[in-house]
C-alpha atoms as an extended CHARMM CRD file, in Angstrom:
* protein
*
        78  EXT
         1         1  MET       CA             38.6710000000       58.4170000000       84.9570000000  PROA      1               0.0000000000
         2         2  GLY       CA             39.7300000000       55.4800000000       87.0670000000  PROA      2               0.0000000000
         3         3  PHE       CA             42.6110000000       55.1820000000       89.4610000000  PROA      3               0.0000000000
         4         4  TRP       CA             44.7100000000       52.9930000000       87.1390000000  PROA      4               0.0000000000
         5         5  THR       CA             44.1890000000       55.3340000000       84.1910000000  PROA      5               0.0000000000
         6         6  PHE       CA             45.4600000000       58.2040000000       86.3080000000  PROA      6               0.0000000000
         7         7  VAL       CA             48.5120000000       56.1730000000       87.4070000000  PROA      7               0.0000000000
         8         8  ALA       CA             49.2620000000       55.1610000000       83.8070000000  PROA      8               0.0000000000
         9         9  ILE       CA             49.0490000000       58.7760000000       82.5700000000  PROA      9               0.0000000000
        10        10  ALA       CA             51.2800000000       59.9520000000       85.4300000000  PROA      10              0.0000000000
        11        11  VAL       CA             53.9040000000       57.2890000000       84.6570000000  PROA      11              0.0000000000
        12        12  VAL       CA             53.9120000000       58.0730000000       80.9300000000  PROA      12              0.0000000000
        13        13  CYS       CA             54.2270000000       61.8200000000       81.5770000000  PROA      13              0.0000000000
        14        14  GLY       CA             57.0460000000       61.2120000000       84.0670000000  PROA      14              0.0000000000
        15        15  CYS       CA             58.9440000000       59.0730000000       81.5650000000  PROA      15              0.0000000000
        16        16  LEU       CA             58.5070000000       61.6500000000       78.8070000000  PROA      16              0.0000000000
        17        17  LEU       CA             59.7010000000       64.4840000000       81.0340000000  PROA      17              0.0000000000
        18        18  GLU       CA             62.7470000000       62.5260000000       82.1700000000  PROA      18              0.0000000000
        19        19  GLY       CA             63.6060000000       61.6160000000       78.5790000000  PROA      19              0.0000000000
        20        20  TYR       CA             63.3610000000       65.2420000000       77.5270000000  PROA      20              0.0000000000
        21        21  ARG       CA             65.5480000000       66.3210000000       80.4500000000  PROA      21              0.0000000000
        22        22  ILE       CA             68.2490000000       63.8100000000       79.4760000000  PROA      22              0.0000000000
        23        23  HSD       CA             68.0320000000       64.8780000000       75.8320000000  PROA      23              0.0000000000
        24        24  ALA       CA             68.3630000000       68.5730000000       76.6870000000  PROA      24              0.0000000000
        25        25  LYS       CA             71.3110000000       67.9220000000       78.9960000000  PROA      25              0.0000000000
        26        26  SER       CA             73.2260000000       65.8380000000       76.4310000000  PROA      26              0.0000000000
        27        27  ARG       CA             72.5150000000       68.3680000000       73.6860000000  PROA      27              0.0000000000
        28        28  SER       CA             73.8780000000       71.3000000000       75.6950000000  PROA      28              0.0000000000
        29        29  THR       CA             77.0740000000       69.5200000000       76.7530000000  PROA      29              0.0000000000
        30        30  SER       CA             77.9530000000       68.1020000000       73.3290000000  PROA      30              0.0000000000
        31        31  GLY       CA             77.2440000000       71.3650000000       71.4910000000  PROA      31              0.0000000000
        32        32  GLY       CA             79.8060000000       73.3250000000       73.4900000000  PROA      32              0.0000000000
        33        33  ALA       CA             82.5050000000       70.7310000000       72.9120000000  PROA      33              0.0000000000
        34        34  ARG       CA             81.8190000000       70.7390000000       69.1860000000  PROA      34              0.0000000000
        35        35  VAL       CA             82.0900000000       74.5270000000       68.9650000000  PROA      35              0.0000000000
        36        36  ASP       CA             85.3730000000       74.4340000000       70.8720000000  PROA      36              0.0000000000
        37        37  ASP       CA             86.6910000000       71.7580000000       68.5080000000  PROA      37              0.0000000000
        38        38  LEU       CA             85.7170000000       73.7730000000       65.4260000000  PROA      38              0.0000000000
        39        39  GLU       CA             87.2820000000       76.9290000000       66.8410000000  PROA      39              0.0000000000
        40        40  ALA       CA             90.5030000000       75.0320000000       67.5050000000  PROA      40              0.0000000000
        41        41  ARG       CA             90.5570000000       73.6820000000       63.9320000000  PROA      41              0.0000000000
        42        42  LEU       CA             89.9640000000       77.1640000000       62.5070000000  PROA      42              0.0000000000
        43        43  ALA       CA             92.7310000000       78.6310000000       64.6450000000  PROA      43              0.0000000000
        44        44  ALA       CA             95.1070000000       75.8940000000       63.4900000000  PROA      44              0.0000000000
        45        45  LEU       CA             94.2700000000       76.5310000000       59.8240000000  PROA      45              0.0000000000
        46        46  GLU       CA             94.6740000000       80.2740000000       60.2010000000  PROA      46              0.0000000000
        47        47  GLY       CA             97.8670000000       79.8940000000       62.2270000000  PROA      47              0.0000000000
        48        48  ASN       CA             99.9110000000       77.9170000000       59.7140000000  PROA      48              0.0000000000
        49        49  GLY       CA             98.6300000000       79.7220000000       56.6160000000  PROA      49              0.0000000000
        50        50  SER       CA             97.1510000000       76.6560000000       54.9530000000  PROA      50              0.0000000000
        51        51  LEU       CA             93.6990000000       78.2380000000       54.8860000000  PROA      51              0.0000000000
        52        52  GLU       CA             95.0230000000       81.1940000000       52.9170000000  PROA      52              0.0000000000
        53        53  GLU       CA             96.8480000000       78.8480000000       50.5330000000  PROA      53              0.0000000000
        54        54  ARG       CA             93.6430000000       76.8780000000       49.9510000000  PROA      54              0.0000000000
        55        55  VAL       CA             91.6940000000       80.0290000000       49.1680000000  PROA      55              0.0000000000
        56        56  ARG       CA             94.3600000000       81.1770000000       46.7150000000  PROA      56              0.0000000000
        57        57  ALA       CA             94.3460000000       77.7880000000       44.9870000000  PROA      57              0.0000000000
        58        58  LEU       CA             90.5570000000       77.8600000000       44.6760000000  PROA      58              0.0000000000
        59        59  GLU       CA             90.6560000000       81.4040000000       43.3080000000  PROA      59              0.0000000000
        60        60  ALA       CA             93.2090000000       80.3280000000       40.7150000000  PROA      60              0.0000000000
        61        61  ILE       CA             91.0240000000       77.4190000000       39.6380000000  PROA      61              0.0000000000
        62        62  VAL       CA             87.8550000000       79.4930000000       39.4400000000  PROA      62              0.0000000000
        63        63  THR       CA             89.4180000000       82.4080000000       37.5710000000  PROA      63              0.0000000000
        64        64  ASP       CA             91.4500000000       80.2780000000       35.1660000000  PROA      64              0.0000000000
        65        65  PRO       CA             90.2000000000       81.0510000000       31.6160000000  PROA      65              0.0000000000
        66        66  LYS       CA             90.9380000000       77.5080000000       30.3940000000  PROA      66              0.0000000000
        67        67  ASN       CA             88.8250000000       76.0450000000       33.1810000000  PROA      67              0.0000000000
        68        68  GLN       CA             86.0210000000       78.4740000000       32.4210000000  PROA      68              0.0000000000
        69        69  LEU       CA             86.0360000000       77.4550000000       28.7560000000  PROA      69              0.0000000000
        70        70  GLU       CA             85.9190000000       73.7510000000       29.6750000000  PROA      70              0.0000000000
        71        71  ARG       CA             82.9380000000       74.3850000000       31.9770000000  PROA      71              0.0000000000
        72        72  GLU       CA             81.0900000000       76.2710000000       29.2360000000  PROA      72              0.0000000000
        73        73  ILE       CA             81.7350000000       73.4750000000       26.7440000000  PROA      73              0.0000000000
        74        74  ALA       CA             80.5860000000       70.8690000000       29.2860000000  PROA      74              0.0000000000
        75        75  GLY       CA             77.4460000000       72.9250000000       29.8540000000  PROA      75              0.0000000000
        76        76  LEU       CA             76.6970000000       72.8980000000       26.1290000000  PROA      76              0.0000000000
        77        77  ASP       CA             76.9860000000       69.0990000000       25.9810000000  PROA      77              0.0000000000
        78        78  ARG       CA             74.1300000000       68.6600000000       28.4490000000  PROA      78              0.0000000000
C-alpha cells in the first residue's frame, strides 16, 4: 500500500466519522425537543377535555347500529 493510498483512506475515514458525529448530535437534540412538544400537546388536550370529547364521539360513531349496518352493506358490495 502506497503513501497516497494510506492518506486517501485516512481522509475518507475521517470524513465518515465526522459525518456520523454530526448526525448523532443532531438526532439527539431534535428528538428531545419533539418529545417535549408532543408531551405539551397531550397535556393541552387532556387539560381542556377535548381529548375525552373526541373519544366519546368516536365511540358513538363506532357503536352506532345504523353505521354498522351501512358498513356491512358496503362490505357486501365489494
